[in-house]
Backbone as XML, in Angstrom:
<?xml version="1.0"?>
<chain id="A" units="angstrom">
  <residue number="1" name="MET">
    <atom name="N" x="163.964" y="71.690" z="113.023"/>
    <atom name="CA" x="163.208" y="72.911" z="113.061"/>
    <atom name="C" x="164.110" y="74.021" z="113.610"/>
  </residue>
  <residue number="2" name="ASP">
    <atom name="N" x="164.018" y="75.175" z="113.003"/>
    <atom name="CA" x="164.775" y="76.320" z="113.491"/>
    <atom name="C" x="164.030" y="76.973" z="114.645"/>
  </residue>
  <residue number="3" name="ILE">
    <atom name="N" x="164.748" y="77.260" z="115.703"/>
    <atom name="CA" x="164.175" y="77.966" z="116.843"/>
    <atom name="C" x="164.198" y="79.451" z="116.499"/>
  </residue>
  <residue number="4" name="GLN">
    <atom name="N" x="163.053" y="80.121" z="116.701"/>
    <atom name="CA" x="162.928" y="81.511" z="116.289"/>
    <atom name="C" x="162.624" y="82.413" z="117.479"/>
  </residue>
  <residue number="5" name="SER">
    <atom name="N" x="163.048" y="83.662" z="117.362"/>
    <atom name="CA" x="162.792" y="84.639" z="118.411"/>
    <atom name="C" x="161.317" y="85.031" z="118.409"/>
  </residue>
  <residue number="6" name="TRP">
    <atom name="N" x="160.876" y="85.624" z="119.520"/>
    <atom name="CA" x="159.505" y="86.123" z="119.634"/>
    <atom name="C" x="159.227" y="87.122" z="118.529"/>
  </residue>
  <residue number="7" name="ASP">
    <atom name="N" x="160.148" y="88.055" z="118.291"/>
    <atom name="CA" x="159.956" y="89.069" z="117.250"/>
    <atom name="C" x="159.793" y="88.436" z="115.869"/>
  </residue>
  <residue number="8" name="ALA">
    <atom name="N" x="160.589" y="87.420" z="115.595"/>
    <atom name="CA" x="160.478" y="86.736" z="114.300"/>
    <atom name="C" x="159.117" y="86.055" z="114.174"/>
  </residue>
  <residue number="9" name="LEU">
    <atom name="N" x="158.653" y="85.418" z="115.242"/>
    <atom name="CA" x="157.353" y="84.741" z="115.206"/>
    <atom name="C" x="156.220" y="85.738" z="114.978"/>
  </residue>
  <residue number="10" name="VAL">
    <atom name="N" x="156.246" y="86.864" z="115.687"/>
    <atom name="CA" x="155.191" y="87.868" z="115.554"/>
    <atom name="C" x="155.146" y="88.419" z="114.131"/>
  </residue>
  <residue number="11" name="GLY">
    <atom name="N" x="156.297" y="88.488" z="113.476"/>
    <atom name="CA" x="156.375" y="89.029" z="112.120"/>
    <atom name="C" x="155.951" y="88.073" z="111.023"/>
  </residue>
  <residue number="12" name="LYS">
    <atom name="N" x="155.683" y="86.819" z="111.360"/>
    <atom name="CA" x="155.308" y="85.817" z="110.364"/>
    <atom name="C" x="153.791" y="85.668" z="110.272"/>
  </residue>
  <residue number="13" name="ARG">
    <atom name="N" x="153.360" y="84.980" z="109.239"/>
    <atom name="CA" x="151.947" y="84.612" z="109.073"/>
    <atom name="C" x="151.856" y="83.087" z="109.134"/>
  </residue>
  <residue number="14" name="CYS">
    <atom name="N" x="150.765" y="82.601" z="109.671"/>
    <atom name="CA" x="150.523" y="81.157" z="109.673"/>
    <atom name="C" x="150.314" y="80.684" z="108.244"/>
  </residue>
  <residue number="15" name="GLN">
    <atom name="N" x="150.832" y="79.506" z="107.958"/>
    <atom name="CA" x="150.712" y="78.906" z="106.636"/>
    <atom name="C" x="149.702" y="77.764" z="106.680"/>
  </residue>
  <residue number="16" name="ALA">
    <atom name="N" x="148.973" y="77.603" z="105.609"/>
    <atom name="CA" x="147.995" y="76.511" z="105.532"/>
    <atom name="C" x="148.705" y="75.179" z="105.769"/>
  </residue>
  <residue number="17" name="CYS">
    <atom name="N" x="148.089" y="74.341" z="106.574"/>
    <atom name="CA" x="148.663" y="73.029" z="106.877"/>
    <atom name="C" x="147.576" y="71.976" z="106.714"/>
  </residue>
  <residue number="18" name="GLU">
    <atom name="N" x="147.761" y="71.120" z="105.765"/>
    <atom name="CA" x="146.825" y="70.022" z="105.533"/>
    <atom name="C" x="147.450" y="68.691" z="105.920"/>
  </residue>
  <residue number="19" name="GLY">
    <atom name="N" x="148.514" y="68.751" z="106.683"/>
    <atom name="CA" x="149.209" y="67.533" z="107.081"/>
    <atom name="C" x="150.450" y="67.329" z="106.255"/>
  </residue>
  <residue number="20" name="GLY">
    <atom name="N" x="151.161" y="66.263" z="106.523"/>
    <atom name="CA" x="152.350" y="65.934" z="105.765"/>
    <atom name="C" x="153.629" y="66.575" z="106.299"/>
  </residue>
  <residue number="21" name="LEU">
    <atom name="N" x="153.499" y="67.524" z="107.222"/>
    <atom name="CA" x="154.673" y="68.141" z="107.830"/>
    <atom name="C" x="155.008" y="67.412" z="109.127"/>
  </residue>
  <residue number="22" name="PRO">
    <atom name="N" x="156.288" y="67.361" z="109.464"/>
    <atom name="CA" x="156.614" y="66.745" z="110.757"/>
    <atom name="C" x="156.253" y="67.681" z="111.897"/>
  </residue>
  <residue number="23" name="ALA">
    <atom name="N" x="155.773" y="67.110" z="112.984"/>
    <atom name="CA" x="155.491" y="67.891" z="114.193"/>
    <atom name="C" x="156.807" y="68.149" z="114.927"/>
  </residue>
  <residue number="24" name="TYR">
    <atom name="N" x="156.826" y="69.203" z="115.718"/>
    <atom name="CA" x="157.990" y="69.470" z="116.560"/>
    <atom name="C" x="158.189" y="68.293" z="117.509"/>
  </residue>
  <residue number="25" name="SER">
    <atom name="N" x="159.429" y="67.929" z="117.725"/>
    <atom name="CA" x="159.742" y="66.929" z="118.738"/>
    <atom name="C" x="159.554" y="67.587" z="120.108"/>
  </residue>
  <residue number="26" name="PRO">
    <atom name="N" x="159.453" y="66.802" z="121.176"/>
    <atom name="CA" x="159.342" y="67.412" z="122.501"/>
    <atom name="C" x="160.491" y="68.377" z="122.807"/>
  </residue>
  <residue number="27" name="ASP">
    <atom name="N" x="161.713" y="68.028" z="122.435"/>
    <atom name="CA" x="162.858" y="68.910" z="122.681"/>
    <atom name="C" x="162.749" y="70.196" z="121.863"/>
  </residue>
  <residue number="28" name="GLU">
    <atom name="N" x="162.330" y="70.087" z="120.607"/>
    <atom name="CA" x="162.155" y="71.283" z="119.773"/>
    <atom name="C" x="161.044" y="72.178" z="120.326"/>
  </residue>
  <residue number="29" name="ALA">
    <atom name="N" x="159.968" y="71.560" z="120.762"/>
    <atom name="CA" x="158.850" y="72.332" z="121.316"/>
    <atom name="C" x="159.281" y="73.070" z="122.582"/>
  </residue>
  <residue number="30" name="ARG">
    <atom name="N" x="160.011" y="72.396" z="123.466"/>
    <atom name="CA" x="160.492" y="73.046" z="124.692"/>
    <atom name="C" x="161.428" y="74.208" z="124.364"/>
  </residue>
  <residue number="31" name="ALA">
    <atom name="N" x="162.320" y="73.994" z="123.390"/>
    <atom name="CA" x="163.259" y="75.051" z="123.006"/>
    <atom name="C" x="162.527" y="76.246" z="122.403"/>
  </residue>
  <residue number="32" name="GLN">
    <atom name="N" x="161.553" y="76.000" z="121.528"/>
    <atom name="CA" x="160.826" y="77.111" z="120.906"/>
    <atom name="C" x="159.966" y="77.839" z="121.927"/>
  </residue>
  <residue number="33" name="LEU">
    <atom name="N" x="159.381" y="77.107" z="122.854"/>
    <atom name="CA" x="158.510" y="77.713" z="123.853"/>
    <atom name="C" x="159.268" y="78.725" z="124.718"/>
  </residue>
  <residue number="34" name="LYS">
    <atom name="N" x="160.560" y="78.529" z="124.908"/>
    <atom name="CA" x="161.371" y="79.478" z="125.685"/>
    <atom name="C" x="161.411" y="80.857" z="125.030"/>
  </residue>
  <residue number="35" name="HIS">
    <atom name="N" x="161.119" y="80.936" z="123.727"/>
    <atom name="CA" x="161.187" y="82.196" z="122.994"/>
    <atom name="C" x="159.819" y="82.846" z="122.814"/>
  </residue>
  <residue number="36" name="VAL">
    <atom name="N" x="158.805" y="82.260" z="123.409"/>
    <atom name="CA" x="157.464" y="82.841" z="123.347"/>
    <atom name="C" x="157.220" y="83.510" z="124.690"/>
  </residue>
  <residue number="37" name="HIS">
    <atom name="N" x="156.814" y="84.762" z="124.672"/>
    <atom name="CA" x="156.529" y="85.487" z="125.910"/>
    <atom name="C" x="155.263" y="84.920" z="126.537"/>
  </residue>
  <residue number="38" name="GLY">
    <atom name="N" x="155.006" y="85.296" z="127.762"/>
    <atom name="CA" x="153.781" y="84.838" z="128.410"/>
    <atom name="C" x="153.991" y="83.529" z="129.131"/>
  </residue>
  <residue number="39" name="ASP">
    <atom name="N" x="152.937" y="83.036" z="129.698"/>
    <atom name="CA" x="152.987" y="81.838" z="130.524"/>
    <atom name="C" x="152.429" y="80.619" z="129.795"/>
  </residue>
  <residue number="40" name="TRP">
    <atom name="N" x="152.873" y="80.401" z="128.580"/>
    <atom name="CA" x="152.422" y="79.243" z="127.826"/>
    <atom name="C" x="153.042" y="77.994" z="128.424"/>
  </residue>
  <residue number="41" name="GLU">
    <atom name="N" x="152.268" y="76.934" z="128.460"/>
    <atom name="CA" x="152.723" y="75.662" z="129.005"/>
    <atom name="C" x="152.635" y="74.591" z="127.934"/>
  </residue>
  <residue number="42" name="LEU">
    <atom name="N" x="153.588" y="73.712" z="127.948"/>
    <atom name="CA" x="153.620" y="72.586" z="127.028"/>
    <atom name="C" x="152.909" y="71.406" z="127.673"/>
  </residue>
  <residue number="43" name="SER">
    <atom name="N" x="152.033" y="70.760" z="126.919"/>
    <atom name="CA" x="151.331" y="69.583" z="127.449"/>
    <atom name="C" x="152.332" y="68.460" z="127.716"/>
  </residue>
  <residue number="44" name="ALA">
    <atom name="N" x="151.946" y="67.509" z="128.542"/>
    <atom name="CA" x="152.819" y="66.399" z="128.920"/>
    <atom name="C" x="153.296" y="65.609" z="127.702"/>
  </residue>
  <residue number="45" name="ASP">
    <atom name="N" x="152.440" y="65.511" z="126.677"/>
    <atom name="CA" x="152.827" y="64.762" z="125.477"/>
    <atom name="C" x="153.494" y="65.648" z="124.421"/>
  </residue>
  <residue number="46" name="ALA">
    <atom name="N" x="153.692" y="66.931" z="124.733"/>
    <atom name="CA" x="154.361" y="67.902" z="123.852"/>
    <atom name="C" x="153.632" y="68.097" z="122.521"/>
  </residue>
  <residue number="47" name="LYS">
    <atom name="N" x="152.306" y="67.934" z="122.546"/>
    <atom name="CA" x="151.527" y="68.092" z="121.316"/>
    <atom name="C" x="150.644" y="69.336" z="121.333"/>
  </residue>
  <residue number="48" name="MET">
    <atom name="N" x="150.695" y="70.112" z="122.432"/>
    <atom name="CA" x="149.832" y="71.279" z="122.551"/>
    <atom name="C" x="150.483" y="72.269" z="123.513"/>
  </residue>
  <residue number="49" name="ILE">
    <atom name="N" x="150.228" y="73.566" z="123.258"/>
    <atom name="CA" x="150.602" y="74.590" z="124.217"/>
    <atom name="C" x="149.326" y="75.272" z="124.705"/>
  </residue>
  <residue number="50" name="SER">
    <atom name="N" x="149.352" y="75.700" z="125.969"/>
    <atom name="CA" x="148.172" y="76.302" z="126.592"/>
    <atom name="C" x="148.591" y="77.491" z="127.447"/>
  </residue>
  <residue number="51" name="ARG">
    <atom name="N" x="147.667" y="78.410" z="127.571"/>
    <atom name="CA" x="147.865" y="79.545" z="128.473"/>
    <atom name="C" x="146.529" y="79.884" z="129.114"/>
  </residue>
  <residue number="52" name="LYS">
    <atom name="N" x="146.595" y="80.330" z="130.385"/>
    <atom name="CA" x="145.393" y="80.675" z="131.145"/>
    <atom name="C" x="145.444" y="82.137" z="131.556"/>
  </residue>
  <residue number="53" name="TRP">
    <atom name="N" x="144.265" y="82.738" z="131.588"/>
    <atom name="CA" x="144.106" y="84.103" z="132.086"/>
    <atom name="C" x="142.986" y="84.113" z="133.106"/>
  </residue>
  <residue number="54" name="LYS">
    <atom name="N" x="143.163" y="84.895" z="134.159"/>
    <atom name="CA" x="142.095" y="85.201" z="135.111"/>
    <atom name="C" x="141.808" y="86.687" z="134.908"/>
  </residue>
  <residue number="55" name="LEU">
    <atom name="N" x="140.653" y="86.982" z="134.368"/>
    <atom name="CA" x="140.301" y="88.361" z="134.059"/>
    <atom name="C" x="139.391" y="88.936" z="135.131"/>
  </residue>
  <residue number="56" name="LYS">
    <atom name="N" x="139.178" y="90.234" z="135.080"/>
    <atom name="CA" x="138.404" y="90.910" z="136.126"/>
    <atom name="C" x="136.904" y="90.660" z="136.012"/>
  </residue>
  <residue number="57" name="SER">
    <atom name="N" x="136.441" y="90.363" z="134.814"/>
    <atom name="CA" x="135.001" y="90.222" z="134.619"/>
    <atom name="C" x="134.706" y="89.311" z="133.440"/>
  </residue>
  <residue number="58" name="PHE">
    <atom name="N" x="133.456" y="88.914" z="133.353"/>
    <atom name="CA" x="132.989" y="88.140" z="132.203"/>
    <atom name="C" x="133.200" y="88.932" z="130.917"/>
  </residue>
  <residue number="59" name="GLN">
    <atom name="N" x="132.896" y="90.232" z="130.950"/>
    <atom name="CA" x="133.041" y="91.069" z="129.756"/>
    <atom name="C" x="134.490" y="91.099" z="129.279"/>
  </residue>
  <residue number="60" name="GLN">
    <atom name="N" x="135.451" y="91.219" z="130.194"/>
    <atom name="CA" x="136.862" y="91.213" z="129.784"/>
    <atom name="C" x="137.256" y="89.866" z="129.193"/>
  </residue>
  <residue number="61" name="ALA">
    <atom name="N" x="136.759" y="88.791" z="129.784"/>
    <atom name="CA" x="137.065" y="87.462" z="129.252"/>
    <atom name="C" x="136.484" y="87.300" z="127.853"/>
  </residue>
  <residue number="62" name="MET">
    <atom name="N" x="135.265" y="87.770" z="127.660"/>
    <atom name="CA" x="134.635" y="87.686" z="126.337"/>
    <atom name="C" x="135.362" y="88.579" z="125.323"/>
  </residue>
  <residue number="63" name="THR">
    <atom name="N" x="135.766" y="89.756" z="125.739"/>
    <atom name="CA" x="136.487" y="90.663" z="124.852"/>
    <atom name="C" x="137.786" y="90.023" z="124.377"/>
  </residue>
  <residue number="64" name="LEU">
    <atom name="N" x="138.517" y="89.402" z="125.297"/>
    <atom name="CA" x="139.755" y="88.722" z="124.913"/>
    <atom name="C" x="139.466" y="87.543" z="123.992"/>
  </residue>
  <residue number="65" name="ALA">
    <atom name="N" x="138.449" y="86.751" z="124.320"/>
    <atom name="CA" x="138.110" y="85.595" z="123.482"/>
    <atom name="C" x="137.738" y="86.032" z="122.066"/>
  </residue>
  <residue number="66" name="VAL">
    <atom name="N" x="136.972" y="87.100" z="121.947"/>
    <atom name="CA" x="136.577" y="87.597" z="120.622"/>
    <atom name="C" x="137.798" y="88.125" z="119.863"/>
  </residue>
  <residue number="67" name="ALA">
    <atom name="N" x="138.675" y="88.857" z="120.548"/>
    <atom name="CA" x="139.879" y="89.381" z="119.889"/>
    <atom name="C" x="140.774" y="88.241" z="119.402"/>
  </residue>
  <residue number="68" name="VAL">
    <atom name="N" x="140.914" y="87.195" z="120.203"/>
    <atom name="CA" x="141.709" y="86.031" z="119.795"/>
    <atom name="C" x="141.032" y="85.327" z="118.618"/>
  </residue>
  <residue number="69" name="GLY">
    <atom name="N" x="139.709" y="85.243" z="118.652"/>
    <atom name="CA" x="138.974" y="84.640" z="117.530"/>
    <atom name="C" x="139.187" y="85.397" z="116.235"/>
  </residue>
  <residue number="70" name="GLN">
    <atom name="N" x="139.184" y="86.715" z="116.316"/>
    <atom name="CA" x="139.421" y="87.526" z="115.112"/>
    <atom name="C" x="140.840" y="87.323" z="114.600"/>
  </residue>
  <residue number="71" name="LEU">
    <atom name="N" x="141.810" y="87.301" z="115.508"/>
    <atom name="CA" x="143.193" y="87.041" z="115.117"/>
    <atom name="C" x="143.325" y="85.664" z="114.467"/>
  </residue>
  <residue number="72" name="ALA">
    <atom name="N" x="142.693" y="84.670" z="115.058"/>
    <atom name="CA" x="142.749" y="83.308" z="114.521"/>
    <atom name="C" x="142.171" y="83.248" z="113.110"/>
  </residue>
  <residue number="73" name="GLU">
    <atom name="N" x="141.098" y="83.971" z="112.882"/>
    <atom name="CA" x="140.510" y="84.015" z="111.533"/>
    <atom name="C" x="141.480" y="84.657" z="110.539"/>
  </residue>
  <residue number="74" name="GLU">
    <atom name="N" x="142.121" y="85.742" z="110.953"/>
    <atom name="CA" x="143.093" y="86.404" z="110.077"/>
    <atom name="C" x="144.247" y="85.469" z="109.739"/>
  </residue>
  <residue number="75" name="GLU">
    <atom name="N" x="144.677" y="84.689" z="110.713"/>
    <atom name="CA" x="145.802" y="83.777" z="110.521"/>
    <atom name="C" x="145.379" y="82.425" z="109.939"/>
  </residue>
  <residue number="76" name="GLN">
    <atom name="N" x="144.073" y="82.157" z="109.942"/>
    <atom name="CA" x="143.544" y="80.863" z="109.505"/>
    <atom name="C" x="144.182" y="79.698" z="110.270"/>
  </residue>
  <residue number="77" name="HIS">
    <atom name="N" x="144.330" y="79.935" z="111.583"/>
    <atom name="CA" x="144.832" y="78.903" z="112.493"/>
    <atom name="C" x="144.050" y="79.080" z="113.792"/>
  </residue>
  <residue number="78" name="HIS">
    <atom name="N" x="143.274" y="78.095" z="114.148"/>
    <atom name="CA" x="142.243" y="78.262" z="115.159"/>
    <atom name="C" x="142.541" y="77.473" z="116.432"/>
  </residue>
  <residue number="79" name="PRO">
    <atom name="N" x="142.664" y="78.188" z="117.553"/>
    <atom name="CA" x="142.885" y="77.515" z="118.834"/>
    <atom name="C" x="141.562" y="77.064" z="119.446"/>
  </residue>
  <residue number="80" name="ASP">
    <atom name="N" x="141.667" y="76.289" z="120.501"/>
    <atom name="CA" x="140.504" y="75.948" z="121.305"/>
    <atom name="C" x="140.422" y="76.978" z="122.424"/>
  </residue>
  <residue number="81" name="LEU">
    <atom name="N" x="139.249" y="77.590" z="122.587"/>
    <atom name="CA" x="139.021" y="78.600" z="123.618"/>
    <atom name="C" x="138.087" y="78.019" z="124.674"/>
  </residue>
  <residue number="82" name="HIS">
    <atom name="N" x="138.460" y="78.163" z="125.943"/>
    <atom name="CA" x="137.666" y="77.620" z="127.049"/>
    <atom name="C" x="137.391" y="78.741" z="128.044"/>
  </residue>
  <residue number="83" name="LEU">
    <atom name="N" x="136.151" y="79.176" z="128.140"/>
    <atom name="CA" x="135.745" y="80.205" z="129.097"/>
    <atom name="C" x="134.972" y="79.512" z="130.217"/>
  </residue>
  <residue number="84" name="THR">
    <atom name="N" x="135.499" y="79.586" z="131.424"/>
    <atom name="CA" x="134.860" y="78.930" z="132.565"/>
    <atom name="C" x="134.827" y="79.885" z="133.750"/>
  </residue>
  <residue number="85" name="GLY">
    <atom name="N" x="133.946" y="79.580" z="134.694"/>
    <atom name="CA" x="133.873" y="80.373" z="135.905"/>
    <atom name="C" x="133.684" y="81.856" z="135.638"/>
  </residue>
  <residue number="86" name="TYR">
    <atom name="N" x="133.093" y="82.186" z="134.555"/>
    <atom name="CA" x="132.723" y="83.511" z="134.062"/>
    <atom name="C" x="133.881" y="84.444" z="133.778"/>
  </residue>
  <residue number="87" name="ARG">
    <atom name="N" x="135.101" y="84.140" z="134.242"/>
    <atom name="CA" x="136.209" y="85.060" z="133.965"/>
    <atom name="C" x="137.548" y="84.382" z="133.756"/>
  </residue>
  <residue number="88" name="PHE">
    <atom name="N" x="137.536" y="83.085" z="133.613"/>
    <atom name="CA" x="138.761" y="82.333" z="133.380"/>
    <atom name="C" x="138.791" y="81.877" z="131.920"/>
  </residue>
  <residue number="89" name="LEU">
    <atom name="N" x="139.836" y="82.256" z="131.210"/>
    <atom name="CA" x="139.975" y="81.877" z="129.809"/>
    <atom name="C" x="141.243" y="81.056" z="129.643"/>
  </residue>
  <residue number="90" name="ARG">
    <atom name="N" x="141.102" y="79.895" z="129.028"/>
    <atom name="CA" x="142.247" y="79.067" z="128.673"/>
    <atom name="C" x="142.260" y="78.911" z="127.169"/>
  </residue>
  <residue number="91" name="ILE">
    <atom name="N" x="143.440" y="79.034" z="126.592"/>
    <atom name="CA" x="143.600" y="78.856" z="125.147"/>
    <atom name="C" x="144.553" y="77.686" z="124.926"/>
  </residue>
  <residue number="92" name="ASP">
    <atom name="N" x="144.114" y="76.724" z="124.126"/>
    <atom name="CA" x="144.926" y="75.565" z="123.745"/>
    <atom name="C" x="145.222" y="75.679" z="122.254"/>
  </residue>
  <residue number="93" name="ILE">
    <atom name="N" x="146.490" y="75.486" z="121.903"/>
    <atom name="CA" x="146.882" y="75.580" z="120.496"/>
    <atom name="C" x="147.625" y="74.315" z="120.096"/>
  </residue>
  <residue number="94" name="THR">
    <atom name="N" x="147.228" y="73.748" z="118.972"/>
    <atom name="CA" x="147.887" y="72.596" z="118.368"/>
    <atom name="C" x="147.582" y="72.632" z="116.881"/>
  </residue>
  <residue number="95" name="THR">
    <atom name="N" x="148.320" y="71.874" z="116.109"/>
    <atom name="CA" x="148.019" y="71.728" z="114.683"/>
    <atom name="C" x="147.366" y="70.364" z="114.507"/>
  </residue>
  <residue number="96" name="HIS">
    <atom name="N" x="146.042" y="70.384" z="114.426"/>
    <atom name="CA" x="145.280" y="69.129" z="114.369"/>
    <atom name="C" x="145.687" y="68.254" z="113.187"/>
  </residue>
  <residue number="97" name="ALA">
    <atom name="N" x="146.003" y="68.863" z="112.056"/>
    <atom name="CA" x="146.297" y="68.097" z="110.839"/>
    <atom name="C" x="147.544" y="67.229" z="110.972"/>
  </residue>
  <residue number="98" name="ILE">
    <atom name="N" x="148.456" y="67.588" z="111.886"/>
    <atom name="CA" x="149.668" y="66.781" z="112.062"/>
    <atom name="C" x="149.713" y="66.112" z="113.434"/>
  </residue>
  <residue number="99" name="GLY">
    <atom name="N" x="148.698" y="66.356" z="114.246"/>
    <atom name="CA" x="148.639" y="65.721" z="115.559"/>
    <atom name="C" x="149.729" y="66.182" z="116.511"/>
  </residue>
  <residue number="100" name="GLY">
    <atom name="N" x="150.131" y="67.436" z="116.385"/>
    <atom name="CA" x="151.174" y="67.956" z="117.264"/>
    <atom name="C" x="151.401" y="69.431" z="117.009"/>
  </residue>
  <residue number="101" name="LEU">
    <atom name="N" x="152.572" y="69.890" z="117.382"/>
    <atom name="CA" x="152.897" y="71.305" z="117.261"/>
    <atom name="C" x="153.661" y="71.617" z="115.982"/>
  </residue>
  <residue number="102" name="SER">
    <atom name="N" x="153.306" y="72.747" z="115.388"/>
    <atom name="CA" x="154.002" y="73.248" z="114.201"/>
    <atom name="C" x="154.415" y="74.690" z="114.451"/>
  </residue>
  <residue number="103" name="GLU">
    <atom name="N" x="155.139" y="75.257" z="113.528"/>
    <atom name="CA" x="155.519" y="76.666" z="113.614"/>
    <atom name="C" x="154.283" y="77.549" z="113.788"/>
  </residue>
  <residue number="104" name="ASN">
    <atom name="N" x="153.181" y="77.203" z="113.118"/>
    <atom name="CA" x="151.954" y="77.994" z="113.225"/>
    <atom name="C" x="151.502" y="78.186" z="114.671"/>
  </residue>
  <residue number="105" name="ASP">
    <atom name="N" x="151.666" y="77.172" z="115.484"/>
    <atom name="CA" x="151.217" y="77.241" z="116.871"/>
    <atom name="C" x="151.997" y="78.297" z="117.647"/>
  </residue>
  <residue number="106" name="PHE">
    <atom name="N" x="153.282" y="78.361" z="117.411"/>
    <atom name="CA" x="154.119" y="79.331" z="118.102"/>
    <atom name="C" x="153.930" y="80.734" z="117.533"/>
  </residue>
  <residue number="107" name="ILE">
    <atom name="N" x="153.674" y="80.835" z="116.235"/>
    <atom name="CA" x="153.334" y="82.137" z="115.636"/>
    <atom name="C" x="152.066" y="82.669" z="116.284"/>
  </residue>
  <residue number="108" name="LEU">
    <atom name="N" x="151.034" y="81.828" z="116.369"/>
    <atom name="CA" x="149.772" y="82.269" z="116.948"/>
    <atom name="C" x="149.934" y="82.621" z="118.427"/>
  </residue>
  <residue number="109" name="ALA">
    <atom name="N" x="150.679" y="81.836" z="119.180"/>
    <atom name="CA" x="150.903" y="82.138" z="120.599"/>
    <atom name="C" x="151.593" y="83.493" z="120.753"/>
  </residue>
  <residue number="110" name="ALA">
    <atom name="N" x="152.610" y="83.749" z="119.952"/>
    <atom name="CA" x="153.316" y="85.034" z="120.026"/>
    <atom name="C" x="152.387" y="86.181" z="119.658"/>
  </residue>
  <residue number="111" name="LYS">
    <atom name="N" x="151.548" y="85.982" z="118.654"/>
    <atom name="CA" x="150.620" y="87.040" z="118.246"/>
    <atom name="C" x="149.531" y="87.264" z="119.294"/>
  </residue>
  <residue number="112" name="ILE">
    <atom name="N" x="149.104" y="86.212" z="119.961"/>
    <atom name="CA" x="148.126" y="86.375" z="121.047"/>
    <atom name="C" x="148.775" y="87.177" z="122.182"/>
  </residue>
  <residue number="113" name="ASP">
    <atom name="N" x="149.996" y="86.841" z="122.546"/>
    <atom name="CA" x="150.685" y="87.600" z="123.591"/>
    <atom name="C" x="150.865" y="89.059" z="123.188"/>
  </residue>
  <residue number="114" name="ASN">
    <atom name="N" x="151.187" y="89.293" z="121.941"/>
    <atom name="CA" x="151.325" y="90.655" z="121.439"/>
    <atom name="C" x="149.990" y="91.396" z="121.548"/>
  </residue>
  <residue number="115" name="LEU">
    <atom name="N" x="148.920" y="90.734" z="121.183"/>
    <atom name="CA" x="147.574" y="91.308" z="121.270"/>
    <atom name="C" x="147.230" y="91.648" z="122.723"/>
  </residue>
  <residue number="116" name="VAL">
    <atom name="N" x="147.507" y="90.739" z="123.626"/>
    <atom name="CA" x="147.203" y="90.946" z="125.046"/>
    <atom name="C" x="148.032" y="92.096" z="125.589"/>
  </residue>
  <residue number="117" name="SER">
    <atom name="N" x="149.321" y="92.155" z="125.248"/>
    <atom name="CA" x="150.159" y="93.217" z="125.794"/>
    <atom name="C" x="149.747" y="94.597" z="125.297"/>
  </residue>
  <residue number="118" name="LYS">
    <atom name="N" x="149.188" y="94.676" z="124.112"/>
    <atom name="CA" x="148.727" y="95.951" z="123.569"/>
    <atom name="C" x="147.401" y="96.387" z="124.182"/>
  </residue>
  <residue number="119" name="ASN">
    <atom name="N" x="146.629" y="95.433" z="124.713"/>
    <atom name="CA" x="145.291" y="95.740" z="125.226"/>
    <atom name="C" x="145.169" y="95.648" z="126.740"/>
  </residue>
  <residue number="120" name="THR">
    <atom name="N" x="146.288" y="95.540" z="127.452"/>
    <atom name="CA" x="146.190" y="95.489" z="128.914"/>
    <atom name="C" x="147.026" y="96.579" z="129.549"/>
  </residue>
</chain>
């Protein structure tokens, strides 16, 4: 897998994935994650990336969740959104069809960070 810059990831679109593609290896995932802005974390099994936000209010958390949902629909790549404690939002991204991480996951993470930086 080619490691790509944040700018390159933001400029791409997610591609439909029905399986059959190899998932990033743990080393590839760690290397690619270094090029994604924000505080994304790689899961212990290297099959998912996650990021957490502590927002000022429930409304801000909902606004971010809705904006991420709209972005996910545009990209046709859908993360898991977890809103807890009324203002804590965690986003988990993986490519379910391959049971691990794909380029789409890093594209979406970069676009979420871009969205957050434009709205904060």
